[in-house]
N, C-alpha and C positions, 0 to 999 in steps of 0.2 A: 365334123366337130360334134361332140356330144353335148346335149342340152341338159343342164342341171337346174332343177327347180328347188328353190330354197325359200321357206316361209319368211315373210317379213311381218311377223305377228308378235305381240308383246311377250308371250311365254317363250317362244322359240328364240327371240332376240336376247332375252334375259339369260338363256342357256347357251348362247354363243353362235346363233345363226349368222350374224353379220360376219364373224370371223371365218365361218365355214364358207360363206359365199365368196369372200375374198380369196380363200385358199383354192376353191374350185376354179375361179377365174384365172388365178395364177397358173394353175395346172393345165389351162387351155380349154376349159369348158365354157360354153355359152351359158351364162347364168341368168335365169329368169326368177325374179322375186314374186312369189305368189302369196296367197293367204294360207291359213292352216286348215287341214282336214278335221281338226278338232280332236285328234287322238293325243291328248295331253301326255299320256304315258310314253309316247314314242317321240316326243319333241326333244331336240330339233330333228324333224323327219325330213330328209331330202330325197329327191327323186332324180335319177339319172337314166335317161332314155326309157322311161316307163317303169323302172325298178325302184322300189322304195327301200330306204334304209333308215333305221332309227331305233332308239335314240343315238344320234351320231355325236361322238366326242373326239374321234380321231379319224381323219380322212384316210389314213394309211391302213385302217383296220375296218373297212366297210363290210366285209363278208361276215364278220361276227354279229352284225346287227342287220343283216339282210332280211327284209320282210317280204320280198317278192313283188310281182306285178301289183300296182296300186289297186286295180279293179278286183284283184283276188284276195286282198286283205279281208279276212272275215268280218272284222269290226266295221268295215266300210261297206262290203258287199251286201250285208244283211240289212242295211238301213233303207229307209224310204225317203230319199232326199228330194224334197220339193222346194224348200227354202235355200238349203245349202248345196244344191246340185252343182253350182259353179265354184263354190268356195274351195280353195286348195288346188283347183285345176287350172285357174286362169290368172293372168296378169291383171290385177285390179283395175288398171287403167286402159287395157286393151278392150275396147267396147264398140260393138256395132249397133247403132241406134235405130236400124231399119224396123225391127219389130215394134219398138216403143212408138215410133212415129205412126205406124199403122194403127196402133191401139188408141192413140190420142185423137184420132178422127171419129171414134165411136160416140154414139149418143150417150150423154151422162146417165140417163135413167136406165139404159141397157147395162151399163157398167154396174150400177147399184143393184140391178136385178140379179146379175151374176154373183155378186157378193152375197146377196140374200140366199140364192140357191145353194151356195157353197156351205152355208151354216157357219161361216167364219166367226169366231168369238175372240175378244181381245186377249192377247197372249201376255199382257202385263200383270195379270193376277186376278182381276175381277171376272173375266170370262163373259163380259157383256156382249150380246150380239152386235157385230160390227155394222150390219146394214141399217140398224135403227139409228145409230149415230150419223151415218152417211146421209140417210134420207132426211133426217131432221135438219142437218146443216143445209142440204140442198133446198129444202122447202121453206127455210126461214129467209125472208127477204132482207137484204142488207146491201150497202154500197161496197162493202169489203168483207171478205171471209178469209180464214186462215186454216192451214194444216200444220199442226204442231206435233213433233215427234218426241216422245219421251224416251230419251236414251240415257237417263240417269239410273243406270243399272246398279242399284245399291244392295240388292239382296245377296246374302251370303251364299257362296257356291254357284253364282250365276256369271256367265261370261258369253252368252250367245250373242248379245247385241254387239259386244266388242269384236267378236270373231267375224261377224258379217260385215261390219263397218271397216275392218282392216283388210278383209279378204275379198269382199265383193260389194264395194260401196255403191255401185250402180244398181244393185238390187233394191236398195233403199230409195235411191233417186227415182227409179221406175215407179215404186209404190207411191211415193209422194206426188209425182206428176199425174199419175192415173187417178189418185184420190182427189187432187186439185181439180182435174177435169170433171170428175163426177159431181163434186159438191159446189163447183163454181168459185173456188178459191183462187186468189192471185198470188199468194205468197206462202211459203213453207218455212218453218223454223225447226231446226234440230237442237234440242236441249241435251247437251252431252255432259257427262260427269267429268270433273276436272282430273280425276285419276287416270284418264285415258288419253294421254298426250299423243301417242302414236296413231290412235284411231282418229283424233282430231286432225292430225297432219295428213293422213291418207284421204279422209273424207273431204277435206278442204281442197286437196289437189284434184279429186274426182269432180267436185263442183266446178272448178275452173275448166276441166276438160269438157264437162257438159255444156258450159257456156260457149266454149269454142265450137261445139257441134250445133249450136243454135237451139239447144233444148230448153233453155231457161228464159226465153224471150217473153213469154206470156205468163210464166209462173216462175218466180225467183225463189231461191233457197238461201237461207242464212244459217250459219253455224254459231250457236251460242254455248259457251262453256260455263257451267254452273260453278258454284263456290263450295260444293261438297256437303250440302245438307240433305240427309236422307229423306226428310219430309217433302222435299221438292220432287220426289218421285210420285207424289199424289198430284193429280192433274190440276186442281185449282191452286195449290201452293206453287206449282211450277209456273202457272200463268202469272201469278203475282210476282214471282221472281223475274220473269221475262219483261214485265212492265216496270222493272226497276224498284220494286217494293220488297219489303221483308217477306221471306217465304213463309206465309201463313195460310191456313185453310180458309176458303170461302164457304159460307153457308150456302146450301143448295135447297130449292131452286133459286135462281135459274141455273140450268145446267150449261156447261161450256158450249154445247152444240147450238144453243140459242143465244147466249151472251157469254162469250169466252174472252179471248185476248182483246184488250181494249174495248170490251163490251160487244164485240162482233161475233157472229157465229163461227165457231172453231171446232174443227175435227181434231181430237187428241187421241193418238194411238201410240203404242210402244213400237219399237223397231221391228220386231218379228212379225207383228200383225200386218204392217204395211209391206214387209218383204214377202208375205204369202200372196199378195195381190197378183203379181205377175203370173204365177203358176195357175191361179184360178182363172184369169182371163185367157191364158194361153190354151188350157185344156178344157175349160168350162167348169162352171160351178158344180154341176152334178157329179163330175168326175172327182172333184175334191171332196164332196159330201159323201162319196162312196167309201172313203177312208174313215177309220175311226169306229166309234160305237155310239149309237143313238144321237143325242144332241152334241156330243163331243166329236165333232167332225174334223177331218184333215189330220195333219201331223203335228207333233209337239217336239220342240227341241229340248230334250231332257239333258241336264248337265250334272254329271256325277263328280262329287268332290268330297273332301274330308278324308276319313280313314278308309280309303278304298284303293285297291291295288292298281286299277286302271281308270284313272280319272279321264273323262272324255265328254264331248258333246255327242249326243246320239239322237238323230231325228227318226222318229217312228210314228206310225198312227197311234192315236189314243187307244188304250185298252190293254197294253202290256202291263204285267204286274210289277210292283215295286221290287219284289224278290228277284224276278228275272233280270231287271235292270242291274241290280246290285251284284247278283251272283253270276249270271251268264255274260253280261256285258262288262261289269266292273271287276270280275274275278274275286269277289269277296273283299274282306278287309285287308288293308295293307299289313296290319299287325299279325294277321292269321288267327285272331281270336274271333269268337262268335259276334254277330251283330248285336249291339245293345240297344240302339235307338237310331232312328233315321228322321231327320228334320226335312220336311218337304215344304217348299214355298217360301224360303227366306226366313229372316229372324222373327217374323210374326207367324210362322207356320207351325203346325203341330209336330210334336215328337211322337213318332209311331214306334210301337214295340214289335218284337219278333212275330207275334201272332197276327199282326195286321199287315205283314209284308205281302200277302197274297192278294191284297186289294188291287183291282184294276186301276190304272192311272187314267181316270176320267173325272170330269168335274162332278158328276153325279155320285159315283161310287165313293170318292174321297169325302164328299159332303156328308155321307151317311155315317162316317166315323169321326166327324168333327175336324176334317182336314181340308186342304185345298191344293190345287195344282200350282197356283202362283205363277211365277215366271219360269217354272220348270227346274228350279234348283233343287238338288238332292244332296244333303250333307250326311254322310255316314259316320256313326260312332260305334266303337266296339263295346264289349260288356264292361269295360272299366269306366264308362262315362258316369259322372256324378250328376244326376238329373236335378237334384236340388240346386246345385250351382248353375245349371242351365236355366232354371226358373229365375234365379237371381239375375242372371245375365239378361233375360227377357225384360224384366222390370228396369234394369240399369240402362239397357239400350234405349228403351222408350223414354226414360228420364233424360237421357243425353240428347236424343234426337227430336223430342217433342217441340213443336213450334211455339208452345206455350199459350195458345189462344184460348183453350178451354180448360177449366179446372179439373175435370175427371182425369184427363191425360197428364196434365202438368203436375198436379199434386198426387194423383193416384199412383203414378209410376214411382215417385220418390218414396211414398209410404209403403208401397209394395216391396221395393228394394230393401228398405229398413226392416220390414217384417220378416222377409226371408232370411235376412242376416240373424234376426232374433231366433227364427226357427232352427237355423243351423247350430245355434248355441244352446238350444233348449233340450231338456231331457224328455219332455212330454210332447209339446208342440201343438196340442189341441187348440189352444187359444189362438195361436198364430195362424193355423190353418183356417179357423173360422173367420179371422180378419181378412185373410187372403181371398177367401170365397166372396166375402162382401165387396172387397175392392174390385175383384174381377167383374162382379155383377154391375157395379156402378160404371166402371170403365167401358164395358161392353154396351150398356144401354144408354149412356149419357154423353159419350165422347162425340165431338163434331165429325171426326173422320176415322178411318180405319187404323190410324196409328195407335190411338188409344183403344179403339173398339176391337182390334184384333190381338193386342198384347195378351189378353187372357187366354188365347188359344195355346201358345207354347207353355204358359204358366200352368194351366189346368192339366194339359197332357203330360207335362213333366212330373207334376206332383200327384197325378192320378185323381184329380178332383173332378167332380161332375158339375 
């Protein structure tokens, strides 16, 4: 009997994967539901006895969409998959806990030492060295400690967290258990965005499977589904929400690693950061640190979206250029027109122009041009993009999503939106641009968190302001 693998992943399901799975079963195939390889342009992509086909719309016409052996698909074969090495290849619930059990016997400080040797930095946007958080939580005395996972993946063009939670949920469970062992935490909580119902269902089932294996006896995991506020992607606002309060920013210090959830030491990381832990401990921190460039070590899960021919998740070492990602991996724009702008790092990220596309994708190189890696989201626009409208959108987004706690963000974003509207209607615009410059300075320097503090980045880059 032929074995057919069909992704049970949000995009593939939306495009008919469930119906394809039913048709393959009816035709006599043994059907295994897997995650996605992340090749969005090929979804739904099915695999029959090692041969991939996609995008599949008609099971009677597979040869017209034959991609060949999975391991030979160029868009997969050229990647350096450290986090996503199992995703797409395995049944998300078929898990052997032997390796994890062996790692959970390691000395906590030895685990932290490996994280430090790897140079792992937070993949949620800030790029903060992970080992500093781990060591701080470990060294802070308390009767209770927590590991909190930020799965509130709200940045435009990002979907890495969803893909890993739907396709390889045990990768996150491994990272949480190992982090809990290292810092001395007894409970982990995953804060998941409400727009990911399938990820919630799959992860909840994986947690129950982990309990059945006896993996959660000394470290329990809870799944918490948020209410849809972008601001809860900021760690202190997320903690407020978990405590049943309004999702508002906390002033720091103290930092969450010292006084986080319910005032206890809390390790807060995003999904991909914790999912990198297994590879680091399996191959060693130095092996991981050998990938990348300088202090930007390891791999990054770049996510191509927007006006691009081949949208996809691509895991590669830091250092590849933005141009190579868009042209070599993404195939250029879907419209066929020249690239007009690329927003990197979500709605608070910079709009980069054509002459900036050769910048290496590292924390340091992007910082020199006023940009950042963020969560790895890359949204492509062709040359028809109206960047003044994008500046308006940045202010409007901030005004809509602000928690309202601080005046520079709450009021500044509204005044900014109104001023850009005036700019669009103005014949000259000099006065409006002067006001926007002042607003950006105030928001950047006086906002309590990066919601208001980073909104000037897309505004300035879109309008060409210094």
